[in-house]
C-alpha positions as CSV (number, residue, x, y, z in Angstrom):
1,M,-18.7,2.1,60.7
2,A,-16.3,-0.6,61.6
3,N,-16.6,-2.2,58.2
4,D,-16.3,1.1,56.2
5,P,-13.4,0.7,53.8
6,V,-12.7,4.4,53.9
7,S,-12.4,4.3,57.6
8,A,-10.2,1.2,57.4
9,L,-7.8,2.9,55.0
10,A,-7.8,6.1,57.1
11,S,-6.9,4.2,60.2
12,K,-4.0,2.3,58.5
13,V,-0.5,3.8,58.4
14,F,1.1,3.3,54.9
15,S,4.7,3.5,53.9
16,V,5.3,5.9,50.9
17,S,5.9,3.0,48.6
18,E,2.7,1.2,49.7
19,L,0.6,4.3,49.2
20,T,2.1,5.0,45.8
21,A,1.5,1.4,44.7
22,N,-2.2,1.7,45.8
23,V,-2.6,4.9,43.9
24,R,-1.1,3.3,40.8
25,K,-3.4,0.3,41.1
26,T,-6.4,2.6,41.5
27,L,-5.5,4.7,38.5
28,E,-4.7,1.7,36.2
29,G,-7.8,-0.2,37.4
30,S,-10.3,2.7,37.4
31,I,-9.1,4.7,34.4
32,G,-6.6,2.7,32.5
33,Q,-6.4,3.4,28.8
34,V,-6.9,7.1,27.8
35,C,-6.8,9.2,24.7
36,V,-5.5,12.8,25.3
37,E,-4.9,15.7,23.0
38,G,-2.6,18.7,23.7
39,E,0.7,20.4,22.9
40,V,4.1,18.9,23.3
41,S,6.5,20.7,25.6
42,N,9.6,19.9,27.7
43,Y,10.5,17.3,25.0
44,R,13.7,15.2,25.3
45,M,14.9,12.0,23.7
46,Q,17.2,9.8,25.7
47,A,20.1,7.8,24.2
48,S,18.0,4.7,24.8
49,G,15.5,6.0,22.3
50,H,12.8,6.7,24.9
51,Q,11.0,10.0,24.4
52,Y,9.9,12.1,27.4
53,F,7.6,15.1,27.1
54,T,4.8,17.1,28.8
55,L,1.4,17.3,27.1
56,K,-0.2,20.6,28.0
57,D,-3.1,22.9,27.3
58,S,-4.0,26.3,28.7
59,K,-5.0,25.0,32.1
60,A,-3.0,21.9,32.9
61,Q,-0.1,19.6,32.0
62,L,0.5,15.8,31.9
63,A,3.8,13.9,32.0
64,C,4.2,11.4,29.2
65,V,6.8,8.8,28.3
66,W,7.0,7.0,24.9
67,F,9.2,3.9,25.2
68,A,11.2,2.9,22.1
69,G,9.6,-0.5,22.0
70,R,6.2,1.1,21.5
71,F,7.2,2.9,18.3
72,S,5.3,1.7,15.2
73,G,7.5,0.6,12.3
74,T,11.2,0.1,12.3
75,R,12.2,3.7,12.7
76,A,10.0,6.3,14.6
77,S,9.9,9.9,13.8
78,A,10.9,12.1,16.8
79,L,8.4,14.5,18.2
80,S,9.2,18.2,18.6
81,E,8.4,21.2,20.8
82,G,5.0,22.8,20.1
83,M,3.6,19.9,18.1
84,A,-0.1,19.4,18.5
85,V,-0.7,15.7,19.0
86,Q,-3.2,13.1,20.1
87,I,-1.8,10.3,22.3
88,R,-3.2,7.0,23.4
89,G,-1.8,5.1,26.4
90,M,-2.1,3.8,30.0
91,L,-2.6,6.2,32.8
92,T,-0.2,5.1,35.6
93,V,2.2,6.2,38.3
94,F,5.9,6.5,38.2
95,E,6.5,5.2,41.7
96,A,10.1,6.3,42.0
97,Q,9.0,10.0,41.8
98,G,5.4,9.6,43.0
99,K,3.9,11.3,40.0
100,Y,1.2,10.2,37.6
101,Q,1.9,9.9,33.9
102,V,0.8,8.3,30.6
103,N,2.8,5.4,29.2
104,V,2.2,6.3,25.5
105,Q,1.4,3.5,23.1
106,S,0.6,5.6,19.9
107,V,0.8,9.2,18.8
108,Q,-0.8,10.9,15.9
109,A,-0.9,14.5,14.9
110,S,-4.0,16.6,15.7
111,G,-5.2,17.1,12.1
112,T,-2.5,16.3,9.6
113,G,0.6,17.7,11.3
114,L,2.5,14.5,11.9
115,L,1.5,13.0,8.5
116,Q,2.7,16.2,6.8
117,A,6.0,16.0,8.7
118,K,6.5,12.4,7.6
119,F,5.6,13.4,4.0
120,E,8.1,16.2,4.0
121,A,10.9,14.1,5.6
122,L,10.5,11.3,3.0
123,K,10.2,13.8,0.2
124,R,13.5,15.5,1.1
125,R,15.3,12.1,1.5
126,L,14.1,10.7,-1.8
127,Q,14.8,14.0,-3.6
128,E,18.3,13.9,-2.3
129,E,18.7,10.4,-3.7
130,G,17.6,11.6,-7.2
131,L,14.3,9.8,-7.4
132,F,12.6,13.1,-8.6
133,D,15.1,14.1,-11.2
134,R,13.5,15.3,-14.4
135,E,16.4,13.8,-16.4
136,R,15.3,10.3,-15.6
137,K,11.7,10.8,-16.5
138,R,10.6,9.3,-19.8
139,A,8.1,10.5,-22.4
140,L,4.9,8.6,-22.7
141,P,4.4,6.5,-25.9
142,L,2.5,8.3,-28.7
143,H,0.4,5.3,-29.7
144,A,0.2,2.8,-26.9
145,S,-1.3,-0.6,-27.8
146,T,-1.4,-2.1,-24.2
147,V,-2.2,-0.1,-21.0
148,A,-2.0,-1.6,-17.5
149,L,-4.0,-0.2,-14.6
150,V,-2.8,-0.7,-11.0
151,T,-5.9,0.2,-9.0
152,S,-8.9,-1.1,-7.2
153,P,-10.9,-3.4,-9.5
154,T,-14.2,-2.2,-8.0
155,G,-15.7,1.3,-7.8
156,S,-16.2,4.2,-10.2
157,V,-12.5,5.0,-10.8
158,V,-11.6,1.9,-12.8
159,Q,-14.9,2.2,-14.7
160,D,-14.2,5.8,-15.6
161,M,-10.8,5.0,-16.9
162,L,-12.1,2.0,-18.9
163,K,-14.8,4.3,-20.4
164,V,-12.3,6.9,-21.4
165,L,-9.9,4.4,-22.9
166,G,-12.7,2.6,-24.8
167,R,-14.1,5.9,-26.1
168,R,-10.8,7.4,-27.2
169,A,-8.9,4.3,-28.3
170,P,-11.1,1.1,-28.6
171,W,-8.2,-0.8,-30.1
172,V,-6.0,-0.5,-27.0
173,R,-5.6,-3.6,-24.8
174,V,-6.3,-2.9,-21.1
175,L,-4.8,-5.0,-18.3
176,I,-6.0,-4.5,-14.7
177,Y,-3.9,-5.5,-11.7
178,P,-6.3,-5.5,-8.7
179,A,-4.7,-3.7,-5.8
180,R,-5.9,-2.3,-2.5
181,V,-5.5,1.5,-2.6
182,Q,-6.4,2.3,1.0
183,G,-5.7,0.9,4.4
184,Q,-3.4,-1.8,5.8
185,N,-1.0,-3.4,3.3
186,A,-2.3,-1.2,0.4
187,A,1.2,0.2,-0.3
188,A,2.8,-3.2,-0.4
189,K,0.1,-4.4,-2.8
190,I,0.5,-1.4,-5.2
191,A,4.3,-1.9,-5.2
192,E,3.8,-5.6,-5.9
193,G,1.5,-4.8,-8.8
194,I,4.0,-2.5,-10.4
195,R,6.9,-5.0,-10.1
196,F,4.7,-7.8,-11.4
197,L,3.7,-5.9,-14.5
198,N,7.4,-5.1,-15.2
199,R,8.5,-8.7,-14.6
200,E,5.8,-10.3,-16.8
201,S,5.6,-7.7,-19.6
202,G,6.3,-9.6,-22.8
203,V,6.5,-12.9,-20.8
204,S,3.2,-14.1,-19.5
205,L,1.6,-10.8,-20.5
206,P,1.6,-8.8,-23.7
207,V,4.2,-6.1,-23.9
208,I,3.0,-3.2,-21.8
209,D,3.5,0.3,-23.1
210,V,2.4,2.3,-20.1
211,I,1.2,1.8,-16.5
212,I,-1.4,4.0,-14.7
213,A,-1.3,3.7,-10.9
214,G,-3.9,5.6,-8.9
215,R,-7.2,6.0,-7.2
216,G,-10.0,8.5,-6.6
217,G,-10.1,11.3,-4.1
218,G,-10.1,11.1,-0.3
219,S,-8.6,12.3,2.9
220,V,-4.8,12.5,3.5
221,E,-5.1,9.2,5.4
222,D,-7.0,7.6,2.5
223,L,-4.3,8.6,0.0
224,W,-1.4,7.8,2.3
225,C,-0.4,4.5,0.7
226,F,0.8,6.5,-2.3
227,N,3.2,8.4,0.1
228,E,4.9,5.2,1.3
229,E,8.6,4.6,0.4
230,V,7.9,1.0,-0.9
231,V,5.6,2.5,-3.6
232,A,8.1,5.2,-4.5
233,R,10.9,2.6,-4.9
234,A,8.7,0.4,-7.1
235,I,7.9,3.4,-9.4
236,F,11.5,4.4,-9.6
237,E,12.6,0.9,-10.6
238,S,9.8,0.5,-13.2
239,A,11.2,0.0,-16.7
240,I,7.8,0.8,-18.1
241,P,6.7,4.5,-18.2
242,L,4.3,5.1,-15.4
243,V,1.6,7.7,-14.8
244,S,0.5,8.6,-11.2
245,A,-3.1,9.5,-11.0
246,V,-4.1,9.9,-7.3
247,G,-7.1,11.8,-6.0
248,H,-8.0,15.2,-7.3
249,E,-6.0,18.0,-9.0
250,T,-5.1,19.6,-5.6
251,D,-3.8,16.3,-4.1
252,F,0.0,15.6,-4.4
253,T,1.7,12.4,-3.2
254,I,5.2,11.1,-3.2
255,A,4.2,8.8,-6.1
256,D,3.4,12.0,-8.2
257,F,7.0,13.2,-7.8
258,V,8.6,9.9,-8.7
259,A,6.4,9.0,-11.6
260,D,7.3,9.8,-15.2
261,H,4.1,11.8,-15.5
262,R,1.5,13.1,-13.0
263,A,-2.1,13.3,-14.0
264,P,-4.5,15.4,-11.9
265,T,-7.2,12.7,-11.9
266,P,-7.5,9.0,-13.1
267,S,-9.8,10.0,-16.0
268,V,-7.2,12.6,-17.2
269,A,-4.5,9.9,-17.0
270,A,-6.6,7.7,-19.3
271,E,-6.9,10.5,-21.7
272,T,-3.2,11.2,-21.6
273,V,-1.8,7.7,-22.4
274,V,-3.9,7.1,-25.6
275,P,-4.7,9.3,-28.5
276,D,-8.3,10.3,-29.4
277,G,-9.4,7.7,-32.0
278,I,-11.7,10.3,-33.7
279,A,-8.9,12.8,-33.9
280,L,-6.5,10.1,-35.1
281,R,-8.9,9.1,-38.0
282,R,-9.3,12.8,-38.8
283,E,-5.5,13.1,-38.9
284,I,-5.2,10.1,-41.2
285,R,-7.8,11.7,-43.5
286,N,-6.0,15.0,-43.5
287,H,-2.7,13.2,-44.3
288,G,-4.5,11.5,-47.2
289,D,-5.9,14.7,-48.5
290,R,-2.5,16.4,-48.3
291,M,-0.9,13.5,-50.1
292,E,-3.5,13.6,-52.8
293,A,-3.1,17.4,-53.1
294,L,0.7,16.9,-53.3
295,V,0.3,14.3,-56.0
296,H,-2.0,16.6,-58.0
297,N,0.4,19.5,-57.6
298,Q,3.3,17.3,-58.8
299,L,1.3,16.0,-61.7
300,G,0.3,19.6,-62.7
301,H,3.9,20.6,-62.5
302,F,5.0,17.7,-64.6
303,Q,2.2,18.4,-67.1
304,Q,3.3,22.0,-67.4
305,R,6.9,20.9,-68.1
306,L,5.7,18.4,-70.7
307,D,3.6,21.1,-72.4
308,Y,6.6,23.4,-72.4
309,L,8.8,20.7,-73.8
310,G,6.2,19.8,-76.3
311,R,6.1,23.4,-77.6
312,S,9.9,23.6,-77.8
313,A,11.7,23.3,-81.2
314,L,13.6,20.3,-80.0
315,F,10.5,18.1,-79.5
316,R,8.2,19.4,-82.3
317,E,9.0,16.4,-84.5
318,P,9.0,13.5,-82.0
319,R,5.4,14.1,-80.9
320,A,5.0,10.4,-80.6
321,R,7.6,10.3,-77.8
322,L,5.8,13.1,-76.0
323,A,2.5,11.2,-76.2
324,E,4.2,8.2,-74.8
325,A,5.6,10.2,-71.9
326,A,2.2,11.7,-71.2
327,Q,0.7,8.2,-71.1
328,R,3.4,7.1,-68.6
329,V,2.5,10.1,-66.4
330,D,-1.1,9.1,-66.5
331,A,-0.2,5.6,-65.5
332,T,1.9,6.8,-62.7
333,A,-0.8,9.1,-61.4
334,E,-3.3,6.2,-61.4
335,A,-0.8,3.9,-59.6
336,L,-0.3,6.6,-56.9
337,R,-4.0,7.1,-56.5
338,R,-4.6,3.3,-56.1
339,A,-1.6,3.1,-53.6
340,L,-3.1,5.9,-51.6
341,L,-6.5,4.2,-51.5
342,D,-5.0,0.9,-50.5
343,Q,-3.0,2.5,-47.7
344,L,-6.1,4.2,-46.4
345,G,-8.1,0.9,-46.6
346,R,-5.4,-1.0,-44.7
347,L,-5.4,1.7,-41.9
348,A,-9.2,1.5,-41.6
349,R,-9.1,-2.3,-41.4
350,K,-6.4,-2.2,-38.7
351,V,-8.5,0.2,-36.6
352,E,-11.5,-2.1,-36.9
353,I,-9.4,-5.2,-36.0
354,L,-7.9,-3.4,-32.9
355,G,-11.4,-2.4,-31.8
356,A,-12.6,-6.0,-32.1
357,T,-9.6,-7.1,-30.0
358,V,-10.4,-4.6,-27.2
359,R,-14.1,-5.7,-27.2
360,S,-13.0,-9.4,-26.8
361,H,-11.0,-8.6,-23.7
362,R,-13.9,-7.7,-21.4
363,P,-13.2,-6.8,-17.8
364,D,-16.0,-9.0,-16.5
365,Q,-14.1,-12.1,-17.8
366,V,-10.9,-10.9,-16.1
367,L,-12.8,-10.5,-12.8
368,A,-14.3,-14.0,-13.1
369,L,-10.8,-15.4,-13.5
370,R,-9.7,-13.5,-10.4
371,R,-12.7,-14.8,-8.4
372,Q,-11.7,-18.4,-9.3
373,Q,-8.1,-17.7,-8.1
374,I,-9.4,-16.2,-4.8
375,Q,-11.6,-19.3,-4.2
376,A,-8.6,-21.6,-4.8
377,A,-6.5,-19.5,-2.4
378,H,-9.3,-19.7,0.2
379,A,-9.4,-23.5,-0.1
380,R,-5.6,-23.7,0.4
381,L,-5.8,-21.5,3.4
382,E,-8.5,-23.6,4.9
383,R,-6.4,-26.8,4.5
384,V,-3.4,-25.0,6.1
385,A,-5.6,-23.8,9.0
386,N,-6.9,-27.4,9.6
387,S,-3.4,-28.7,9.6
388,Q,-2.2,-26.1,12.1
389,L,-5.2,-26.9,14.4
390,L,-4.3,-30.6,14.4
391,V,-0.6,-29.7,15.4
392,Q,-1.8,-27.5,18.2
393,R,-4.2,-30.1,19.6
394,Q,-1.3,-32.6,19.6
395,E,0.9,-30.1,21.4
396,I,-1.8,-29.4,24.0
397,E,-2.2,-33.1,24.7
398,R,1.6,-33.5,25.1
399,L,1.6,-30.6,27.6
400,R,-1.4,-32.0,29.5
401,Q,0.4,-35.4,29.9
402,K,3.6,-33.5,31.1
403,L,1.5,-31.5,33.5
404,V,-0.1,-34.7,35.0
405,L,3.4,-36.2,35.3
406,L,4.8,-33.1,37.1
407,S,1.7,-32.5,39.4
408,P,1.8,-33.3,43.1
409,E,-0.2,-36.5,42.6
410,G,2.3,-37.6,40.0
411,T,5.1,-36.9,42.4
412,L,3.4,-39.0,45.1
413,E,2.9,-41.8,42.6
414,R,6.7,-41.9,42.1
415,G,7.3,-42.6,45.8
416,Y,7.7,-39.1,47.2
417,S,5.8,-37.7,50.2
418,I,4.7,-34.2,51.2
419,A,4.9,-32.9,54.8
420,L,2.0,-30.7,55.8
421,S,1.3,-28.6,58.9
422,E,-1.8,-29.2,60.9
423,Q,-3.4,-26.3,59.1
424,G,-2.6,-27.9,55.7
425,G,0.3,-25.7,54.6
426,V,3.3,-27.3,52.9
427,I,6.4,-27.5,55.2
428,R,9.4,-26.5,52.9
429,S,12.2,-26.2,55.5
430,I,13.3,-27.8,58.8
431,S,13.3,-24.4,60.3
432,E,9.5,-24.4,60.1
433,V,9.2,-27.5,62.4
434,K,9.0,-26.9,66.2
435,P,9.1,-29.6,68.9
436,G,5.6,-30.9,69.7
437,M,4.3,-29.6,66.3
438,K,1.6,-31.8,64.8
439,M,2.4,-32.8,61.2
440,I,0.7,-34.7,58.4
441,T,2.7,-36.7,55.9
442,R,0.8,-37.2,52.7
443,L,1.7,-40.5,50.8
444,R,0.4,-42.0,47.5
445,D,-2.4,-44.0,49.2
446,G,-3.1,-42.0,52.4
447,R,-1.9,-39.7,55.2
448,V,0.2,-40.3,58.4
449,N,-0.2,-38.0,61.4
450,S,2.9,-37.4,63.5
451,V,4.4,-35.1,66.2
452,A,7.8,-33.5,66.0
453,E,10.2,-34.2,68.8
């Protein structure tokens, strides 16, 4: 029983600080990181920015502190009483008060409470700034010739939009800016795409008539990049009309409120920005039929007038002049008919040419170009990494040489000596030397034994 650690601890008398320190080491070493869920109570925020609160459930409570330096982002949202949250942090002891607590490292709402709070806070702020004003929203072009998509280049969403655009308006040119639409840096990539298309429209790219930014459905977390302020600012600054098409019909994001037009789904967005080619052809034919009917009505009206004039006493004699006028009317009717047919022919040829242009800009060719650009970027990154490794190796060698120079052996080589006790401990002060004490003086090439007087 003499070697029993429990008995050894029980037989030792601790000071309060020693016992508390041991408890702290035990908690941090045995439990450490924890994830706890509960309700926020006794909440307060100090002037320093630190947040103190109690996490409780129906049976127990736990003290928590969230230091300002642990906040994610540049500005943390404060917690509030009654909020249901899930915290992650280190279980430890606040030694000054002898109580255990969690030093919080991250907080998220249980469910979507915190995300909803962030959503509502940003929505109110942007609305106050006028980003949602209807007066600044622009109408979409009636007949777009170039449509740009800011979305993921893979998956079913982009394919669905391409199918809808190709079916409804095969003459429309489609540009795809590949962007991450979920996860880390997705919001920055979407904003970068919107700004790039605005900057290069009519410069390195064709003039873009409308932009669609969106993705398919998902959880609140999946769609969250479209609730980021950087995306809202990019949409607001866009000089090109923009359609937001995020998730399903029931999903609403900050991007929907800022955009010029909100579509319930990406496929509906594609239908919205271009006319139906079949309906457009039908409309052209209807216009042609109406023009032809109008010409016939006008000709009938003129014919009636000529017949009336021909029967009048004034023109009974100059029948030759009436016959000439009738011939001119016939010539005009023929010219109008030919002009109408020519116009319809030109429109049909334009539709065919636009369709061929769309077919020539195939998405697989665009994707192949993007793959080449990614491979080139990978090669540049590899060269930079190799250069950085060489610099680090050189720095390590310099530090190693400095360490050798500053080591005890290096000090001895420069003519210094080290005084040691008989047990081998370093003597740092004359107060440690007693008369008759045996000492060892260590030199560069050996040791000297001596006795203090």
